[in-house]
N, C-alpha and C positions, 0 to 999 in steps of 0.2 A: 549150323546153316540150314540143315534139313528141317529143323524145328521151325525156324522162322518162315521157311517156304511153306510148311504145313499150315502155319498160323495165317499167312496171307491168304492161302487157298481157302481156308475155313471162313475168313472174313468176307472174301469175294463171294463164296457160297451163301453166306448169310444175307449179304446185300442183294444178291440175285433172288434169293427166296423171298425176301421182303418185297422186292420189286414185283415178283410174280404174283404174290398174295395181293398187293395193291392193285395191280392190273386186273386181277380176277375180281376183286371187290368192286372196282369201277365198272367192269363188264357186267357183273351180276346186277348192279343197281343203276345201270345206264339209263333206263327208262325213267326211274324216279329222279335222278339228277337232272335229265333233260327237262322234266316236268317243273322241278323246282327253279331251274334257271330261266325257264320260259315264263314262270309266273312273276319272278323278280324283274325280268325285262318288261313285262306287260305292266307291272305296277309303276316302274319308272317312266315309261312312255305315257301311261294314263296321267300320272302326276304332272309331267311336263306339259302335256296337252291341256290339262285342266287349268294349269297356272297361266299358260300363254293365251289360250283361247277363251277362257272364262274370267279368271281372276284379274288379269292385267287390264283388259278393256273396261271391266267394272271399276277397277281402281281409278283409272283416268276419269270415268264419267262421274264417280263418286266425288273426286276432288273438285271437278268443275261445278257439280251441283251444290257442294258445301260452301263455295266461295261467298255467297251472300250472307249465309249464316255467320261466317266468320267476321264479315263486315259488321253485322249487327252486334256481335259479341264485342268487338273493338270499341263500338260506340255506347257500350253498356245497355243496349236494347236486349235484355236477356230473354224476355218472353218471346220476342220475335226470333232471336237466335235458336231458342229451343224448339219452337213450334212452327216456324216459317211464317210468312206473310201472305200466303194464298197464291203467290206467283212463284216463290222460291222455297225450296225445301228448308226445314229446320233440322237441327242436330238429331232429333228423334227420328225423323224420317230417314236420315242417313244411316242411322244405327239399324233400323228396321229393314230398309230396302237394300242396303249394301253390306250385309254381314259378311265376315271373313276378309274384309278389306282393311288396309291400314287407316283409311279415311274413317271408317266406322269405328275403329278402335280410338282414333283421336277425338271423334265426336263424343265418345264417353267421357273423355277429359273435359272438353268444353261444356258438356251438359252438366257434369259434376260442379264445375266451378260456377256455372250460371245459377244453379240451384242454391249453391252456397250464397251467392250474392242476393239471391231472392229470399233467404231465410228459411229455405226448406232443407234443413240440415240432414235429416235422415235419408232423403232422396239424393242429396249431394253425395253422401257416403257410398250409397248404392252404386252410383255411376262411376265414381272414382275408383271403387274396388274392381270395376269391370275394365278399367283401363290398364293396359300392360305396356311398359316401356323400359328401356335401358338407357335413354337419353339422360345425360348427365346434369341437365338443367330441368327438364320436365319432371323427372322421377322425384327429386326432392320437393318440388312445388306441389305435386299431387299429394305426396305424403303429409306435407305441411298443411294443405288445404283440409285433409281429413282431420288433422289435429285441431284446426280452427272449428270445424263442424262439431267434433266430440266436445270441445270446450264449451261451445254454445249450448250443447245438450246436457252439460254438467257432468259429463264422463271424463273426469280429469285424468284418471289413469290411462285410459285409452288415448286421450289427447297427448299426454306426456310421451307415451310409447311412440305415437306417430311423429311428434317433434323430433325425438331422439333418432328415429329411423331416417327423418328428412335430412338431418345434418350429418349423419353417419354414412349415408349411401354415397354422397358426393361432396368431396371437400373442394369448395370454391369460394371466392370472395363475394359472389353474387347472392347465394342462398344460404350457405352455411351459417354465417353470423346471425342471419335473420332468425333461423329456426333455433340456434343456440340460445338466442335472447329470449324467445318465446318459451322455450323449455325452462330456462333459468327463472323467468318471471313467474311461471306456473309453479315451479319448485318453491320459490319464495312464498308464494301466496298460500301454499300448502303446508308451510312451516318447515320445509326441508332446507334449512338454512346452510348447512355445511355443503350440500350438493349444489345449491344455487351459487354459493360463493365460488366453489371450484370452477363452475362453468363460466361465471362472470370473469374470472381471472384468465380463463382459456381465451375468452374473446379478446380481452385486453392484450394478451401476449401474442396470439396467432393472427388476429385481424385488426391491428391497431389503426390501419388506414381507412377502415370502413366506417360507416356512420355509427354502427353499434359499437365499434371499438373506440371511437372518439368520445361517446357519451356513457360508456360503461362505468366510469369511475364513480359516478353518483349512485349507481346501484350497489356497487361494492361498499361505498360508505354507508349506505342505508342498511345493508345486511349486517355490517359490523355493529351499528348501533343496536340492532335487534339482538345480536349474539351477546352483547355486553349487559343487556337488560337483566 
């Protein structure tokens, strides 16, 4: 019994000693800790102030300014969408004047697609690479657009990598079968018949109700003919 009591007393002493050392450590470094906490608070307050007082108002303004450029984009007036019309800003102006906003980021997407439509493929890739999103529809479309641009430039391996990323990033019936089909077509044209066949069959099995799924049988038959030659 005495041993247990001694052990408890020793344990209490150790805890008390640890607490004393911790208190002493805090006391010895109180000035440094106060400074560190003060800096952290200052950073948080500055960030919140910067976001609310600077970024958010600019975000609203940028979205309003970009409205006409989006209208031109929808009408396939890509030069006006990119450069503006003299009265309203174009996407390039939004990117330059409203950096760090979501609107400027989205303008990179619109600009990249616009240059793709205008046949300026290297410039299209440049702006699409500057676009950052986790949107489940925009992400594959942006990657697929890079694939189209690379294919036009004759860079088939980069095009194929972009198409694969486009259909792997987001599984949906709107974009996935489109880019699977583009990847399979490119594989077939490059003589990668087994890979193309596997992808065509995936389209048939996984997306039978889509336009690609309904028409994929003829591609499967074509590859079978090539494989049997």
